[in-house]
FITORLO-155452 format. One record per residue (C-alpha): x, y, z; residue in three letters. Coordinates in pm, whole numbers, plus 32768, in hexadecimal, padded with zeros to 4 digits. Layout:
REM FITORLO-155452
XYZALA
...
//
This chain:
REM FITORLO-155452
2336819E873FMET
23718267887ETHR
22FB821389DBTHR
21E182F58A4FSER
221A836D8BB6SER
20EF84468C17PRO
216884328D82GLU
22B184E28D2EVAL
22EF86498CC7CYS
241286F88C27GLN
245388478CCFTHR
251E895C8C2DSER
25A48A848CF3LEU
26058B988C04SER
26BC8CDB8C40GLY
27DD8DBC8BDCVAL
293E8DF28C56TYR
2A118F138BD2ASN
29338F358AA2GLY
29348DC38A48GLU
27F28CF88A67PRO
28088B9E8B02TYR
27238A838B6DTHR
274989738C71ASN
2674883C8C38VAL
261287528D55ILE
2502864A8D89HIS
240585EF8E94PHE
233384B88ECFTRP
21DB84CA8F6FLYS
220583B09067VAL
209B8339906FASP
20C982E28EFDASP
1F92839E8E8FTHR
1F9484818D5FSER
201685DE8DA0ILE
1F1986F88D8DTHR
1F3F88708D65VAL
1EE988918ED7ALA
200C87A88F27ASP
20FA88798E5ALEU
207B89B88EFETHR
20CF89229053ALA
222588AC8FD9LEU
22808A028F51HIS
22198AA2909BALA
231189C09151ILE
242B8A0F905DLEU
23DD8B82907DASP
24028B8691FAASP
25118C3E92BCALA
26788BC492DDALA
26328B539441THR
25558A3F93B6ASP
2637891C9356ASN
255488AF9238ASP
254E8A099194ALA
26248A4C9060TRP
269A8B88910CGLN
27418AA69213HIS
28368A349104LEU
283D8B729030LEU
28A78C3A9165ASN
2A0E8BBA9136VAL
2A298C6C8FE6MET
2A568DDB8F84ASP
29398ECD8FD0ASP
292C8F298E5FGLY
28CC8DC38E06CYS
27528DC38DEFTHR
26368CCE8DB7VAL
25058D708D1DTHR
242D8C498CB6GLU
23D98AEA8D2AILE
23418A0F8C1BTYR
22C988AB8C5CSER
223387AD8B72LYS
21BC864D8BC3SER
226385398AFBLEU
211484B08A8BASP
212D845D8919THR
1FB1846C88ECVAL
1F2C858E89BDASN
204D86538A55PRO
200387738B3EVAL
20E4889F8B64GLU
210A89DA8C2FLEU
21E18B188C15ARG
22188BED8D4ATHR
22D28D398D55GLY
23C08D568E7BVAL
24CB8E458EFAALA
25EB8D788F84LEU
275A8DDF8F98ALA
28A08D639028GLY
29248DDD9174GLY
2A968E1C9134SER
2B3A8F5790AFSER
2C7C8F918FF3GLY
2D128FD58E9DTHR
2C508F068DA0ASP
2CF68DDE8CF8ALA
2C9F8D738B96GLN
2B2B8D198B8CPRO
2B548BAD8B24LEU
2C548B4D8C2BLEU
2BA58A7A8D2EALA
2BB289BA8E72LEU
2B3A88598E29MET
2A7A877B8F18VAL
2A5E86088EC7LYS
292785548F3FTRP
292E83DE8F8BSER
282582D58FC2THR
2826816A9032THR
283E810B8EC1LEU
29B280CE8E8CALA
29BC81218D19THR
29DB825C8C49ARG
285F826C8C37ARG
2856828B8DB0GLY
292A83C78DB3ARG
28D8852E8D5AGLY
297886838D71ARG
291C87F08D98THR
29F9890F8D24TYR
29D78A438DFEPHE
2A4F8B738D3ECYS
2A818CBB8DF7GLY
2BEC8CA08E5DLEU
2CA48DD78ECDASN
2E0B8E1D8F35ALA
2DCA8DA99097GLY
2D638C4C9027HIS
2EBA8BEF8F9CPHE
2FE08B549052ASP
30E68C61908DTHR
32028B928FFDTHR
314F8AB48EFCASP
305A8B788E2CLYS
2FD98A388D8CASP
2F5589CB8EE1SER
2E368A3A8FBEILE
2E9E8AB59118ALA
2E7989A3921CSER
2D938A7992F5SER
2CA78AA791CDVAL
2CA98930917EVAL
2C5F88E192ECTHR
2B4389E092F1ASN
2AA0894F91BBMET
2AD887E99232GLN
2A2A8837937CTHR
290788DF92CAARG
28E487CC91C4ALA
28DD86C192D2THR
27CF8784938EALA
270D87AF9244TRP
270D8634920DILE
26A385F49375GLY
258286E49357ALA
24FC863E921CTRP
252784E392ACILE
244F855393CESER
234985F492F1ASP
2206852992F4PRO
219D858B9192THR
22D585B290BCTRP
24288510908AALA
255385AB8FD8PHE
25C284B58ECCVAL
26BC84738DB7VAL
25F9842E8C7ATYR
269283638B5ESER
261883CB8A05TYR
26DB82A48978ALA
262081BC8A61GLY
24D4825289FAALA
252B8224888CALA
256980B488D7GLU
24158094897FASP
249680668ADFGLU
2369805B8BC8VAL
2407814F8CBDARG
251F820D8C0EPRO
256C82D88D47TYR
260C82AB8E9DSER
25F183708FE2VAL
27218445902DVAL
27CF83D4916BSER
29208484915DGLY
29D385BA90E2ALA
2B3986159093SER
2BA0877E9059ALA
2CC6877E8F6AGLN
2E0D88378FA9THR
2E6488828E40ARG
2DC889A28D7DVAL
2CCA891A8C82ALA
2C2089AB8B4FILE
2AAB89E78B66GLN
29FA891E8A5CLYS
28ED89DE89A2ARG
2792894589CEARG
264889A28935SER
251D89D18A20PRO
245A88E28943GLY
256087CB8953ARG
//
């Protein structure tokens, strides 16, 4: 048995970097606890597809990465086990940095935290799109401190924008919790930590 959460959606942002497809998966909770509709997802996608100057836009975070790192589709599906709704939207997003491309699956990782002090209260996003300018000049296994600071600032602003949003909250969703029939297997993200070490982008399917 799996908890049905019609008020939560899984959102996949899919694109390509240096010929390699990738997908980032995040989750949102509709804070009035009503079932998500296609109109709701349309409005959510419009927010994510805004310009980098909007703190709640995906471009606000993606701007740190290489300009060859693209996002071409946003796909959202409500986590309603009975009557899920879904929406695909074509977009044209790209990073804002330029330089010699690194291997496609090398990534800058951001850890998300919530008030739930367990593993189920933590999430992570792997931002591929590293180029030569993203690496520390003396330790190539590390991200340059200026890049980490930039992403940290943007991630903190991203969280603040979603906390202030009257309709949606950015959450960490626990599939293990859902499988164990937790009533609310998700927690609102309240903190971010951009990691200094180079990570490996985990492949995700848009439908996962």
